[in-house]
TORROTOR-793209 format. One line per field, with one value per atom (N, C-alpha, C): residue number from 1; residue in three letters; z, y, x. Coordinates in nm, 4 decimals, decimal comma, m for minus. Each point is the difference from the previous one (the first is absolute). Layout:
<atoms>
num (NUM:...);
residuo (ALA:...);
c3 (Z:...);
c2 (Y:...);
c1 (X:...);
</atoms>
This chain:
<atoms>
num (1:1:1:2:2:2:3:3:3:4:4:4:5:5:5:6:6:6:7:7:7:8:8:8:9:9:9:10:10:10:11:11:11:12:12:12:13:13:13:14:14:14:15:15:15:16:16:16:17:17:17:18:18:18:19:19:19:20:20:20:21:21:21:22:22:22:23:23:23:24:24:24:25:25:25:26:26:26:27:27:27:28:28:28:29:29:29:30:30:30:31:31:31:32:32:32:33:33:33:34:34:34:35:35:35:36:36:36:37:37:37:38:38:38:39:39:39:40:40:40:41:41:41:42:42:42:43:43:43:44:44:44:45:45:45:46:46:46:47:47:47:48:48:48:49:49:49:50:50:50:51:51:51:52:52:52:53:53:53:54:54:54:55:55:55:56:56:56:57:57:57:58:58:58:59:59:59:60:60:60:61:61:61:62:62:62:63:63:63:64:64:64:65:65:65:66:66:66:67:67:67:68:68:68:69:69:69:70:70:70:71:71:71:72:72:72:73:73:73:74:74:74:75:75:75:76:76:76:77:77:77:78:78:78:79:79:79:80:80:80:81:81:81:82:82:82:83:83:83:84:84:84:85:85:85:86:86:86:87:87:87:88:88:88:89:89:89:90:90:90:91:91:91:92:92:92:93:93:93:94:94:94:95:95:95:96:96:96:97:97:97:98:98:98:99:99:99:100:100:100:101:101:101:102:102:102:103:103:103:104:104:104:105:105:105:106:106:106:107:107:107:108:108:108:109:109:109:110:110:110:111:111:111:112:112:112:113:113:113:114:114:114:115:115:115:116:116:116:117:117:117:118:118:118:119:119:119:120:120:120:121:121:121:122:122:122:123:123:123:124:124:124:125:125:125:126:126:126:127:127:127:128:128:128:129:129:129);
residuo (UNK:UNK:UNK:UNK:UNK:UNK:UNK:UNK:UNK:UNK:UNK:UNK:UNK:UNK:UNK:UNK:UNK:UNK:UNK:UNK:UNK:UNK:UNK:UNK:UNK:UNK:UNK:UNK:UNK:UNK:UNK:UNK:UNK:UNK:UNK:UNK:UNK:UNK:UNK:UNK:UNK:UNK:UNK:UNK:UNK:UNK:UNK:UNK:UNK:UNK:UNK:UNK:UNK:UNK:UNK:UNK:UNK:UNK:UNK:UNK:UNK:UNK:UNK:UNK:UNK:UNK:UNK:UNK:UNK:UNK:UNK:UNK:UNK:UNK:UNK:UNK:UNK:UNK:UNK:UNK:UNK:UNK:UNK:UNK:UNK:UNK:UNK:UNK:UNK:UNK:UNK:UNK:UNK:UNK:UNK:UNK:UNK:UNK:UNK:UNK:UNK:UNK:UNK:UNK:UNK:UNK:UNK:UNK:UNK:UNK:UNK:UNK:UNK:UNK:UNK:UNK:UNK:UNK:UNK:UNK:UNK:UNK:UNK:UNK:UNK:UNK:UNK:UNK:UNK:UNK:UNK:UNK:UNK:UNK:UNK:UNK:UNK:UNK:UNK:UNK:UNK:UNK:UNK:UNK:UNK:UNK:UNK:UNK:UNK:UNK:UNK:UNK:UNK:UNK:UNK:UNK:UNK:UNK:UNK:UNK:UNK:UNK:UNK:UNK:UNK:UNK:UNK:UNK:UNK:UNK:UNK:UNK:UNK:UNK:UNK:UNK:UNK:UNK:UNK:UNK:UNK:UNK:UNK:UNK:UNK:UNK:UNK:UNK:UNK:UNK:UNK:UNK:UNK:UNK:UNK:UNK:UNK:UNK:UNK:UNK:UNK:UNK:UNK:UNK:UNK:UNK:UNK:UNK:UNK:UNK:UNK:UNK:UNK:UNK:UNK:UNK:UNK:UNK:UNK:UNK:UNK:UNK:UNK:UNK:UNK:UNK:UNK:UNK:UNK:UNK:UNK:UNK:UNK:UNK:UNK:UNK:UNK:UNK:UNK:UNK:UNK:UNK:UNK:UNK:UNK:UNK:UNK:UNK:UNK:UNK:UNK:UNK:UNK:UNK:UNK:UNK:UNK:UNK:UNK:UNK:UNK:UNK:UNK:UNK:UNK:UNK:UNK:UNK:UNK:UNK:UNK:UNK:UNK:UNK:UNK:UNK:UNK:UNK:UNK:UNK:UNK:UNK:UNK:UNK:UNK:UNK:UNK:UNK:UNK:UNK:UNK:UNK:UNK:UNK:UNK:UNK:UNK:UNK:UNK:UNK:UNK:UNK:UNK:UNK:UNK:UNK:UNK:UNK:UNK:UNK:UNK:UNK:UNK:UNK:UNK:UNK:UNK:UNK:UNK:UNK:UNK:UNK:UNK:UNK:UNK:UNK:UNK:UNK:UNK:UNK:UNK:UNK:UNK:UNK:UNK:UNK:UNK:UNK:UNK:UNK:UNK:UNK:UNK:UNK:UNK:UNK:UNK:UNK:UNK:UNK:UNK:UNK:UNK:UNK:UNK:UNK:UNK:UNK:UNK:UNK:UNK:UNK:UNK:UNK:UNK:UNK:UNK:UNK:UNK:UNK:UNK:UNK:UNK:UNK:UNK:UNK:UNK:UNK:UNK:UNK:UNK:UNK:UNK:UNK:UNK:UNK:UNK);
c3 (m0,0223:0,0989:m0,0012:0,1110:0,0097:0,0605:m0,0546:0,0566:0,0360:0,0952:0,0375:m0,1049:m0,0514:m0,1015:0,0655:m0,0628:0,0475:m0,0467:0,0565:m0,0415:m0,1481:m0,0477:m0,1422:m0,0873:0,0374:m0,0759:0,0042:0,1175:0,0126:m0,0889:m0,0061:m0,0852:m0,1471:m0,0358:m0,1383:m0,0374:0,0923:m0,0241:m0,0167:0,0852:m0,0096:m0,1362:m0,0460:m0,1295:m0,1140:0,0125:m0,1013:m0,0046:0,1180:0,0073:m0,0617:0,0309:m0,0575:m0,1515:m0,0512:m0,1443:m0,0664:0,0700:m0,0543:0,0032:0,1073:0,0137:m0,0526:m0,0423:m0,0447:m0,1047:m0,1032:m0,0965:0,0635:0,1057:0,0697:0,0774:0,0714:0,0825:m0,0877:m0,1130:m0,0872:m0,1016:m0,0059:m0,0938:m0,1444:m0,0253:m0,1374:m0,0607:0,0711:m0,0553:m0,1165:m0,0993:m0,1211:m0,0001:0,1046:0,0082:0,0233:m0,0225:0,0148:0,1437:0,0975:0,1405:0,0837:0,1253:0,0924:0,0203:0,0099:0,0200:m0,1181:m0,1208:m0,1192:0,0031:0,0412:0,0108:0,1007:0,1166:0,1043:m0,0495:m0,0724:m0,0531:m0,1018:m0,0867:m0,1032:0,0649:0,0932:0,0653:0,0798:0,0594:0,0832:m0,0824:m0,1280:m0,0858:m0,0175:0,0208:m0,0213:0,1324:0,0116:0,1221:0,0186:0,1242:0,0327:0,0678:m0,0351:0,0646:0,1197:0,1175:0,1224:0,0070:0,0790:0,0104:0,0410:0,0737:0,0418:m0,1062:m0,1151:m0,1107:m0,0137:0,1042:m0,0100:m0,0977:m0,0626:m0,0925:0,0657:m0,0035:0,0663:m0,0866:m0,0037:m0,0755:0,0990:m0,0057:0,0928:m0,0551:0,0868:m0,0386:m0,0285:m0,0840:m0,0292:0,1261:0,0971:0,1250:0,0731:m0,0070:0,0660:m0,0632:m0,1314:m0,0709:0,0379:0,0034:0,0377:0,1447:0,0868:0,1411:0,0137:m0,0785:0,0038:m0,0369:m0,0973:m0,0425:0,1152:0,0670:0,1153:0,1113:0,0273:0,1039:m0,0337:m0,1259:m0,0415:0,0175:m0,0367:0,0124:0,1461:0,0924:0,1420:0,0666:m0,0411:0,0728:m0,0851:m0,1295:m0,0905:m0,0023:m0,0260:m0,0158:0,1271:0,1152:0,1277:0,0108:m0,0576:0,0078:m0,0871:m0,0956:m0,0898:0,0522:0,1099:0,0596:0,0616:m0,0324:0,0566:0,1521:0,0642:0,1461:0,0423:0,1139:0,0570:0,0704:m0,0159:0,0665:0,1508:0,0631:0,1455:0,0722:m0,0648:0,0641:m0,0526:m0,0644:m0,0551:0,1114:m0,0232:0,0982:0,0896:m0,0003:0,0803:m0,0924:0,0558:m0,0818:m0,0333:m0,1186:m0,0407:m0,0079:0,0490:m0,0021:0,1406:0,0071:0,1319:0,0452:0,1308:0,0505:m0,0436:m0,0155:m0,0430:0,0966:0,1301:0,0999:m0,0250:m0,0319:m0,0270:m0,1255:m0,1009:m0,1238:0,0266:0,0763:0,0336:0,0774:0,0915:0,0815:m0,0851:m0,0978:m0,0914:m0,0726:m0,0549:m0,0713:0,0933:0,1232:0,0964:0,0341:0,0273:0,0339:m0,1165:m0,1195:m0,1174:m0,0224:0,0258:m0,0162:0,1100:0,1230:0,1136:0,0016:m0,0414:m0,0016:m0,1382:m0,0979:m0,1375:m0,0199:0,0934:m0,0148:0,0521:0,0664:0,0479:m0,1191:0,0044:m0,1068:0,0428:m0,0896:0,0259:0,1208:0,0155:0,1125:0,1321:0,0049:0,1223:0,0329:m0,1018:0,0216:0,0506:m0,0623:0,0437:0,1451:0,0343:0,1369:0,1005:m0,0340:0,0894:0,0187:m0,1085:0,0070:0,0764:m0,0120:0,0750:0,1487:0,0334:0,1398:0,0638:m0,0786:0,0518:m0,0010:m0,0528:m0,0017:m0,1076:m0,0948:m0,1080:m0,1112:m0,0153:m0,1064:0,0616:m0,0424:0,0526:m0,0470:0,0820:m0,0345:m0,1193:m0,0342:m0,1131:m0,1342:m0,0026:m0,1251:m0,0419:m0,1237:m0,0495:m0,0513:m0,0221:m0,0517:m0,1365);
c2 (m0,1206:m0,1006:m0,1029:m0,0148:m0,0962:m0,1295:m0,1101:m0,1285:m0,0724:m0,0885:m0,0798:m0,1087:m0,0085:m0,1011:m0,1347:m0,1027:m0,1346:m0,0409:m0,1066:m0,0494:m0,0347:m0,0551:m0,0364:0,1245:0,1046:0,1248:0,0628:m0,0062:0,0547:m0,0762:m0,1313:m0,0799:0,0295:0,0255:0,0373:0,1309:0,0952:0,1273:m0,0253:m0,0853:m0,0328:m0,0643:m0,0877:m0,0651:0,1013:0,0949:0,1039:0,0831:0,0356:0,0783:m0,0785:m0,1296:m0,0811:m0,0039:m0,0096:m0,0006:0,1241:0,1123:0,1248:0,0002:m0,0535:0,0066:m0,1246:m0,1014:m0,1251:0,0217:0,0832:0,0207:0,0587:0,0806:0,0544:m0,1098:m0,0799:m0,1072:m0,1032:m0,0314:m0,1034:0,0536:0,1323:0,0609:m0,0113:m0,0085:m0,0162:0,1280:0,1121:0,1248:0,0445:0,0647:0,0413:0,1492:0,0685:0,1431:0,0242:0,1230:0,0337:m0,0160:0,0198:m0,0126:m0,0380:m0,0343:m0,0313:0,1230:0,1171:0,1245:0,0260:m0,0256:0,0190:m0,0965:m0,1243:m0,0984:0,0481:0,0457:0,0467:0,1166:0,0941:0,1138:m0,0457:m0,0927:m0,0490:m0,0727:m0,0876:m0,0763:0,0920:0,1027:0,0909:0,0845:0,0086:0,0767:m0,0698:m0,1315:m0,0789:m0,0234:0,0452:m0,0278:m0,1511:m0,0445:m0,1427:m0,0289:m0,1134:m0,0424:m0,0866:0,0443:m0,0740:m0,1187:m0,1012:m0,1178:0,0313:0,1110:0,0342:0,0805:0,0218:0,0686:0,1467:0,0595:0,1408:0,0145:0,1148:0,0283:0,1051:m0,0243:0,0895:0,0155:0,1206:0,0243:0,0242:m0,0853:0,0081:0,0905:0,0501:0,0820:m0,0920:0,0444:m0,0812:m0,0394:0,0906:m0,0294:m0,1176:m0,0110:m0,1088:m0,1333:m0,0036:m0,1228:m0,0408:0,0959:m0,0281:m0,0485:0,0587:m0,0408:m0,1443:m0,0398:m0,1383:m0,0948:0,0365:m0,0839:m0,0158:0,1089:m0,0054:m0,0865:0,0197:m0,0798:m0,1485:m0,0312:m0,1404:m0,0618:0,0737:m0,0504:m0,0296:0,0745:m0,0191:m0,1044:m0,0063:m0,0864:m0,0851:m0,0133:m0,0817:0,0435:m0,0945:0,0347:0,0608:m0,0483:0,0507:0,1514:0,0504:0,1432:0,0828:m0,0626:0,0712:0,0048:m0,0706:m0,0013:0,1378:0,0635:0,1323:m0,0055:0,1004:0,0085:0,0982:m0,0252:0,0922:0,1112:0,1209:0,1143:m0,0186:0,0398:m0,0151:0,0951:0,1109:0,0965:m0,0120:m0,1120:m0,0191:0,0047:0,0737:0,0113:0,1220:0,0612:0,1210:0,1213:0,1097:0,1193:0,0619:0,0578:0,0679:0,1505:0,0417:0,1397:0,0567:0,1198:0,0604:0,0604:0,0081:0,0576:0,1462:0,0430:0,1377:0,1014:m0,0311:0,0910:0,0197:m0,1078:0,0084:0,0815:m0,0193:0,0767:0,1493:0,0368:0,1419:0,0553:m0,0805:0,0433:0,0163:m0,0842:0,0121:0,1343:0,0317:0,1277:0,1191:m0,0108:0,1084:0,0205:m0,1112:0,0095:0,0537:m0,0421:0,0463:0,1493:0,0465:0,1423:0,0806:m0,0503:0,0709:m0,0068:m0,1148:m0,0208:m0,0502:0,0878:m0,0422:m0,0711:0,0176:m0,0632:m0,1437:m0,0464:m0,1385:m0,0944:m0,1064:m0,0997:m0,1113:m0,0934:m0,1067:m0,0856:m0,0277:m0,0810:0,0703:0,1297:0,0763:0,0084:0,0194:0,0068:m0,1342:m0,1085:m0,1335:m0,0231:0,0324:m0,0215:0,0779:0,1233:0,0837:m0,0602:m0,0469:m0,0584:m0,1325:m0,0761:m0,1257:0,0308:0,0990:0,0375:0,0502:0,0703:0,0541:m0,1037:m0,1174:m0,1059:0,0165:0,0870:0,0239:m0,1034:m0,0462:m0,0927:m0,1247:m0,1203:m0,1207:m0,0077:m0,0540:m0,0108:m0,0924:m0,0816:m0,0934:0,0693:0,1238:0,0735:0,0510:m0,0282:0,0434:0,1430:0,0585:0,1372:0,0037);
c1 (m1,6768:m0,0277:0,1132:0,0693:0,1077:m0,0521:0,0493:m0,0350:0,1276:m0,0094:0,1150:0,0183:0,1204:0,0263:0,0249:m0,0537:0,0268:0,1390:0,0514:0,1314:0,0008:m0,1106:m0,0096:0,0106:m0,0726:0,0039:0,1393:0,0640:0,1350:0,0976:m0,0149:0,0888:m0,0264:m0,1251:m0,0310:0,0677:0,0038:0,0687:0,1497:0,0564:0,1425:0,0311:m0,0883:0,0203:m0,0101:m0,0930:m0,0123:0,1276:0,0519:0,1239:0,1162:0,0058:0,1073:m0,0125:m0,1223:m0,0203:0,0571:m0,0062:0,0529:0,1523:0,0592:0,1461:0,0716:m0,0742:0,0620:0,1096:m0,0211:0,1083:0,1270:m0,0166:0,1167:0,0716:m0,0774:0,0560:0,0707:m0,0605:0,0538:0,1006:0,0121:0,0949:m0,0433:m0,1302:m0,0492:m0,0565:0,0104:m0,0533:0,0874:m0,0633:0,0718:0,0319:m0,0404:0,0265:0,1496:0,0434:0,1415:0,0500:m0,0897:0,0395:m0,1213:0,0276:m0,1101:m0,0876:0,0626:m0,0751:m0,0939:0,0480:m0,0832:m0,1178:0,0259:m0,1080:m0,1042:0,0455:m0,0922:m0,0843:0,0622:m0,0756:m0,1040:0,0391:m0,0931:m0,1179:0,0274:m0,1064:m0,0924:0,0567:m0,0791:m0,0972:0,0201:m0,0910:m0,1347:m0,0024:m0,1208:m0,0723:m0,1261:m0,0769:m0,0161:0,0064:m0,0094:m0,1333:m0,0598:m0,1234:0,0361:m0,0437:0,0244:m0,0953:0,0326:m0,0873:m0,1435:m0,0213:m0,1367:m0,0744:0,0645:m0,0653:0,0352:0,0569:0,0396:0,1159:0,0083:0,1092:0,0886:0,1309:0,0936:0,1235:0,0540:0,1228:0,1134:0,0999:0,1127:0,1091:0,0817:0,1138:0,1193:0,0927:0,1184:0,0776:0,0064:0,0706:m0,0634:m0,1318:m0,0712:0,0382:0,0054:0,0361:0,1425:0,0910:0,1390:0,0075:m0,0808:m0,0028:m0,0462:m0,1008:m0,0476:0,1133:0,0799:0,1111:0,1002:0,0306:0,0912:m0,0584:m0,1287:m0,0655:0,0058:m0,0259:0,0002:0,1384:0,1033:0,1365:0,0356:m0,0584:0,0304:m0,0897:m0,1279:m0,0933:m0,0912:0,0301:m0,0786:m0,1465:m0,0904:m0,1421:m0,0587:0,0437:m0,0512:0,0189:0,1084:0,0288:m0,0948:m0,0662:m0,0915:m0,1435:m0,0249:m0,1341:m0,0257:m0,1138:m0,0284:m0,0121:0,0495:m0,0045:m0,1076:m0,0609:m0,0977:0,0753:m0,0468:0,0636:m0,0016:0,1090:0,0081:m0,0954:m0,0359:m0,0902:m0,1434:m0,0309:m0,1342:m0,1034:m0,1057:m0,1066:0,0135:0,1166:0,0166:m0,0055:m0,0432:m0,0159:0,1348:0,0099:0,1213:m0,0268:m0,1149:m0,0391:0,0182:0,0575:0,0167:m0,1327:m0,0214:m0,1247:m0,0168:m0,1250:m0,0299:0,0605:m0,0039:0,0574:0,1498:0,0701:0,1436:0,0260:m0,0841:0,0152:m0,0154:m0,1021:m0,0208:0,1196:0,0518:0,1137:0,1265:0,0180:0,1144:m0,0058:m0,1176:m0,0148:0,0211:m0,0519:0,0174:0,1479:0,0689:0,1422:0,0821:m0,0315:0,0753:m0,0216:m0,1227:m0,0292:0,0690:m0,0053:0,0570:0,1529:0,0546:0,1455:0,0424:0,0104:0,0273:0,1346:0,0922:0,1316:0,0051:m0,1055:m0,0027:m0,0085:0,0797:m0,0103:m0,0956:m0,0245:m0,0975:0,0391:0,1279:0,0464:m0,0274:0,0270:m0,0230:m0,1493:m0,0817:m0,1450:m0,0514:0,0436:m0,0430:0,0396:0,1229:0,0487:m0,0845:m0,0326:m0,0811:m0,1398:m0,0605:m0,1339:m0,0001:0,1067:0,0111:0,0143:0,0842:0,0199:m0,1290:m0,0817:m0,1252:m0,1125:0,0276:m0,1002:m0,1060:0,0234:m0,0966:0,0179:0,1215:0,0341:0,0656:m0,0399:0,0647:0,1452:0,0862:0,1425:0,0234:m0,0988:0,0150:m0,0124:m0,0485:m0,0161:0,1373:0,0379:0,1296:m0,0083:0,1152:0,0057:m0,0648);
</atoms>
């Protein structure tokens, strides 16, 4: 169940993220490199402000550091997905048609199949390959 985060909750998430990257930003980490620090920190699950526990990947921690360097705390505030509320599942009819086309024309690639389904009006043009 997803809920819309309030500004306060979003700022709490940003502060939690900053707490994780603070040693990187301040240059106080004792690890051999930033990458080593990110890997070490990523091994420990983090408790989010809403109580959920989540384990981040080292790349995510490094990305937060880059975001912070470019946009400070504002850059660490979680963003709402641009496609939130819209379905990411293709219609059953389109799925059946994909399987039919692949069986009938095994050499068609995904781009060609998508283009054909869009032209026939079975699949919306907004659906990516």
